[in-house]
C-alpha positions in Angstrom: -63.8 37.4 90.1 -66.6 35.7 87.8 -66.0 34.2 84.9 -66.3 35.6 81.5 -68.7 34.2 79.2 -67.4 32.1 75.9 -66.6 34.2 72.7 -68.7 33.4 69.7 -68.4 36.9 67.8 -65.2 39.8 67.8 -65.0 42.3 65.9 -61.3 43.6 65.0 -60.6 47.5 63.6 -57.1 48.9 62.4 -56.2 51.9 63.9 -53.1 54.5 63.4 -51.0 54.6 60.1 -51.3 52.6 57.9 -48.8 49.6 57.9 -47.7 46.7 55.2 -49.2 43.1 57.4 -52.4 44.3 58.7 -53.8 42.4 56.1 -51.9 39.4 57.2 -52.9 39.8 60.5 -56.6 40.6 59.6 -55.9 37.5 57.6 -54.6 35.4 60.5 -57.3 36.2 63.3 -60.0 35.5 60.8 -59.1 32.5 58.7 -58.5 30.7 62.2 -61.0 32.4 64.5 -63.2 30.3 61.7 -62.2 27.6 60.6 -60.6 26.6 64.3 -62.4 27.7 66.7 -66.3 28.8 65.6 -66.0 32.1 66.4 -68.0 34.8 64.5 -66.0 38.0 63.2 -67.1 41.5 62.1 -65.1 43.8 60.6 -65.1 47.6 61.3 -64.1 49.9 59.4 -62.3 53.0 59.6 -61.3 52.4 63.2 -62.3 53.8 66.7 -64.7 56.0 64.7 -66.4 53.2 62.7 -66.3 51.1 66.0 -68.9 54.7 67.4 -70.7 54.7 64.3 -71.2 51.5 63.3 -69.3 50.7 59.8 -69.3 46.6 60.4 -70.3 43.6 58.5 -69.9 40.1 59.6 -66.6 38.2 57.4 -66.7 35.2 56.0 -63.9 32.7 54.6 -63.4 33.8 51.3 -62.8 37.6 52.8 -59.8 36.6 54.0 -58.4 35.2 50.2 -55.6 37.0 48.7 -54.8 39.2 52.3 -51.0 37.8 52.7 -49.3 39.9 50.5 -51.4 42.4 50.3 -50.4 45.4 51.6 -52.2 48.6 53.4 -55.7 47.8 55.5 -58.9 46.5 53.9 -60.4 47.6 56.6 -59.2 51.3 56.2 -57.5 53.1 59.6 -58.3 56.2 61.5 -56.1 58.3 64.0 -59.5 59.1 66.3 -59.1 58.4 70.1 -62.2 57.5 71.8 -62.1 60.1 74.7 -62.4 62.7 71.7 -63.5 61.6 68.9 -64.9 63.3 65.3 -67.9 61.7 63.8 -68.7 61.7 59.9 -71.1 64.5 61.0 -67.6 66.9 62.0 -68.7 66.4 65.7 -66.3 66.0 68.3 -67.4 64.2 70.9 -66.6 61.8 74.4 -66.5 58.0 72.4 -65.8 55.7 74.7 -69.6 55.0 75.7 -70.8 55.0 72.7 -67.9 52.6 71.7 -69.2 49.7 74.6 -72.9 51.3 73.5 -71.9 49.8 69.6 -69.8 46.7 71.3 -73.2 45.5 72.2 -75.5 46.3 69.7 -73.1 44.1 67.8 -73.1 41.9 69.8 -69.2 41.2 70.4 -67.9 39.3 72.7 -64.2 41.1 72.1 -62.7 43.8 70.6 -59.6 42.7 68.1 -57.4 46.2 67.9 -54.6 46.2 65.2 -52.2 49.3 65.9 -49.6 51.2 67.4 -48.9 53.0 70.7 -51.6 55.4 70.1 -53.5 52.0 69.8 -52.8 50.3 73.0 -53.6 53.1 74.9 -57.4 53.5 73.4 -57.6 49.8 73.9 -57.0 50.4 77.9 -59.8 52.9 77.5 -61.8 51.1 76.0 -61.4 47.7 78.4 -61.9 50.0 81.4 -65.1 51.1 79.8 -66.3 47.2 79.9 -65.1 45.9 77.2 -63.1 43.1 76.0 -60.0 43.6 74.1 -56.9 41.9 72.5 -54.7 43.9 70.9 -52.1 42.9 67.7 -48.3 45.2 68.0 -48.3 46.9 64.4 -46.3 49.9 63.7 -42.3 50.1 61.4 -40.6 52.0 64.6 -40.7 48.8 66.5 -41.5 50.9 69.3 -44.6 48.9 71.3 -43.1 48.2 74.9 -44.0 44.3 75.7 -43.1 42.8 72.3 -38.8 42.1 70.9 -40.9 42.7 66.9 -43.8 44.5 65.5 -44.6 43.5 62.2 -43.9 46.6 59.5 -41.3 46.9 60.9 -38.8 44.9 59.3 -40.8 46.0 55.5 -39.4 49.6 56.4 -36.4 48.5 57.0 -35.3 46.6 54.2 -37.2 49.3 52.5 -34.7 51.9 53.9 -31.9 49.6 53.5 -32.6 49.6 49.8 -32.4 53.3 49.3 -28.9 53.4 51.3 -27.9 50.4 48.8 -29.0 53.2 46.2 -27.6 56.4 47.3 -24.4 54.9 47.9 -23.4 54.8 44.0 -24.2 58.1 43.8 -22.4 59.4 46.9 -18.8 57.6 45.8 -19.6 58.9 41.9 -20.3 62.4 42.9 -18.0 62.4 46.3 -20.9 63.5 48.0 -22.7 63.3 51.6 -25.9 61.9 51.1 -27.8 62.2 54.3 -30.8 59.7 54.5 -34.1 60.5 56.8 -35.7 57.5 58.1 -39.1 57.2 60.1 -38.5 57.2 63.9 -39.8 59.9 65.9 -38.9 59.6 69.1 -37.5 55.9 68.6 -34.1 55.4 66.1 -35.3 51.4 65.4 -34.9 52.0 61.6 -32.5 54.3 61.7 -30.1 51.5 63.2 -30.6 48.6 61.8 -31.1 50.1 58.4 -28.0 52.2 59.2 -26.1 49.2 59.8 -27.1 47.2 57.3 -26.6 49.7 54.6 -23.0 50.5 55.6 -24.3 53.8 57.0 -21.5 55.8 58.3 -23.1 57.8 60.5 -26.2 57.0 62.1 -28.3 59.8 64.2 -30.8 58.4 66.4 -33.0 60.6 68.7 -31.8 58.4 71.6 -28.3 59.9 71.2 -27.8 63.4 70.5 -25.4 64.1 68.7 -22.5 67.0 68.4 -22.6 67.9 64.6 -18.7 68.8 65.1 -18.0 64.8 65.8 -20.4 63.9 62.5 -18.0 66.2 60.5 -14.9 65.6 62.5 -15.4 61.5 60.8 -17.0 63.1 57.8 -13.5 64.7 57.8 -11.3 61.1 58.6 -13.2 59.3 56.0 -12.0 62.2 53.5 -7.8 61.8 54.9 -8.3 57.7 54.7 -9.2 58.6 50.5 -13.0 58.4 51.6 -14.5 60.9 49.9 -17.9 60.4 50.6 -20.4 59.3 53.2 -23.5 58.5 53.7 -25.7 59.9 56.8 -28.6 57.8 58.0 -30.7 59.9 60.8 -34.1 59.0 62.7 -37.0 61.7 61.4 -36.5 62.6 65.6 -32.4 63.4 65.5 -31.8 66.3 67.8 -28.1 67.8 68.2 -26.5 68.0 71.7 -26.8 71.9 71.6 -30.8 71.3 71.1 -31.4 69.3 73.5 -29.6 71.7 76.4 -31.5 73.8 75.5 -34.8 72.5 76.0 -34.0 70.7 79.1 -32.3 74.5 80.4 -36.2 75.9 79.4 -37.8 73.2 80.5 -39.2 72.2 77.8 -39.9 69.1 75.2 -38.6 68.9 72.6 -41.0 69.3 69.0 -42.8 66.9 67.3 -41.6 66.2 63.7 -44.1 68.2 62.2 -43.6 70.8 64.1 -40.1 71.5 63.9 -38.6 74.3 61.7 -36.7 72.2 59.4 -36.9 68.1 59.8 -33.9 66.4 60.8 -32.3 65.5 57.6 -32.2 69.0 56.6 -30.8 70.4 59.2 -27.8 67.5 59.6 -27.1 68.3 56.1 -26.7 71.9 56.4 -24.7 71.7 59.6 -22.3 69.4 57.6 -22.0 71.7 54.3 -21.6 74.5 56.9 -18.6 72.8 58.8 -16.8 70.6 55.5 -17.5 72.4 52.7 -18.5 69.4 51.5 -21.2 69.3 48.9 -24.0 68.1 50.1 -27.1 66.5 49.3 -30.6 64.7 52.0 -33.0 62.7 50.7 -36.6 62.0 53.3 -37.6 58.7 52.5 -41.2 59.3 53.8 -44.4 57.0 53.7 -42.5 54.9 51.2 -41.3 53.0 54.1 -45.1 52.6 55.3 -46.6 51.1 51.6 -46.7 48.2 49.4 -46.0 44.6 50.2 -44.4 42.7 53.6 -41.3 41.0 53.1 -41.7 37.4 54.3 -40.9 38.2 57.5 -43.3 40.6 58.2 -45.5 37.6 56.9 -45.2 34.9 59.3 -44.7 37.4 62.7 -48.2 38.6 61.0 -49.8 35.0 61.0 -47.8 34.1 64.1 -49.5 36.5 66.2 -52.4 36.8 64.4 -53.2 33.0 65.2 -52.1 33.0 69.0 -54.3 35.6 69.1 -57.4 33.6 67.4 -55.7 31.1 70.4 -56.6 33.6 73.4 -59.6 34.0 72.1 -60.9 30.4 71.6 -59.8 30.1 75.6 -61.6 33.4 76.4 -58.6 35.4 77.4 -58.4 39.0 77.1 -57.1 41.8 78.4 -53.5 41.3 77.1 -51.1 42.4 73.9 -50.1 40.0 71.7 -46.4 39.9 71.8 -43.1 38.3 70.8 -40.5 37.3 73.5 -37.5 35.4 72.9 -39.2 34.1 69.6 -42.1 33.0 71.9 -45.2 34.8 71.3 -46.8 35.6 74.7 -49.9 37.4 75.9 -48.9 40.3 77.7 -51.3 42.5 80.1 -52.1 45.5 78.6 -51.9 48.0 81.4 -48.0 46.7 81.7 -47.8 48.5 78.3 -50.1 50.7 77.0 -48.3 53.5 78.1 -44.8 53.6 77.6 -42.3 52.8 74.4 -39.8 50.7 74.1 -36.8 52.7 73.2 -33.1 52.0 71.2 -30.6 51.3 75.1 -27.1 53.3 74.0 -26.1 50.0 75.0 -27.9 48.3 72.4 -25.5 44.8 70.8 -26.3 46.6 67.6 -25.2 49.8 68.7 -21.7 48.2 69.6 -21.3 46.0 66.9 -21.5 49.2 64.5 -19.2 50.9 66.9 -16.4 47.9 65.9 -16.9 48.9 62.2 -16.1 52.0 63.0 -19.9 53.4 62.7 -20.0 57.5 64.6 -23.2 57.9 66.1 -22.3 61.3 66.5 -21.3 61.6 70.0 -18.1 60.1 69.1 -15.4 59.6 66.6 
């Protein structure tokens, strides 16, 4: 394989949903590239559509000032897929070659993409079209394959934990069942961590289909011990065992969150109210989990993966996801992680520890 030319100019973009830590990562990549390695940085606006339309400009060091604690992304973002790109005029095109053309016109030697699972797949498509790419793992869901943790996750868990803490006082005062729905469409990392940290009595995640009767029995058992309230943390992608079996029997996939007739939290609240006869309330935390200032842990993580990415670029190494494994930064070949999702193992240590303190996961009391 011929030696790749040195990387002198990069483009950086953010794609998918916004996430705490994006600006911190942009800052880390940009400052390290410019000040330490003499690599020019082009900021690309509005994700892959912005790349296709050439919405980019050169960034200097001063433009990375003040980003460490800033939520959101200064570059804007979008959920466009290069293969099916909706341009600003409303037309939908196969934008892979268009992105490649703009990449060449901008004089880029590599494209740094900050995003979740969809972004990893999209970056791989661009790589196969001849572009050099490096990706950084951004998502509050913590479900990117190839890294132990993603930036944005700690902030989301912190916000969800604070919500559970606040629900405790209302639940106990009114002797209610309080159901909190958190994000997590296909993976339950947020619900698991926040539920354990917040002392939720019941945690329901997509990886463990739940039996409403088991959950109701847990609530009843708490009542018999004088605990006349319960806190239930539910991932938005949680389904009951009955729903899972019905989907398997019909040979269909479970519906996406946006296609459900009733949200997971509302469903669980209704089931518990019917089975226990107790007053039940549910709260959907929603986009609150994705906004605002990143936690110190996410700032540190974004800085680590961002500066490590700059080091890789200086060495000319591309085609990788920058991840964290065993607390070390690693370069994971993009082909290995772009089409995989990291879900919660049902024997995960945190689940085992939670069961030991009496937490119910809906599959057994």
